[in-house]
Residue, then its C-alpha position, 0 to 999 in steps of 0.5 A: s530544473k523543478t519540473l525534472r524533479l517533479y517527473q523523478l517524484l512521479g515515477l518513484v510513485n508510480t514504481l513504489h505504488r507499482t510494487s507496493q499493490p500485493i503487500t497491501k492487498f496482503l495487509l487488508f487481508s491480514v487487518s480484515l482476518t485479525f478483524k474477524i477473529t478479534s469480533n469473534f471473541l468479542 
């Protein structure tokens, strides 16, 4: 049924969000770090 598929999708999104949080934080940190380094050189 559609509702079951929706619940499965929500669960998948929730799991992905929970597991990707540290990765997202690391990506944001590295991006801000490279931005600081490049702005220092410019």
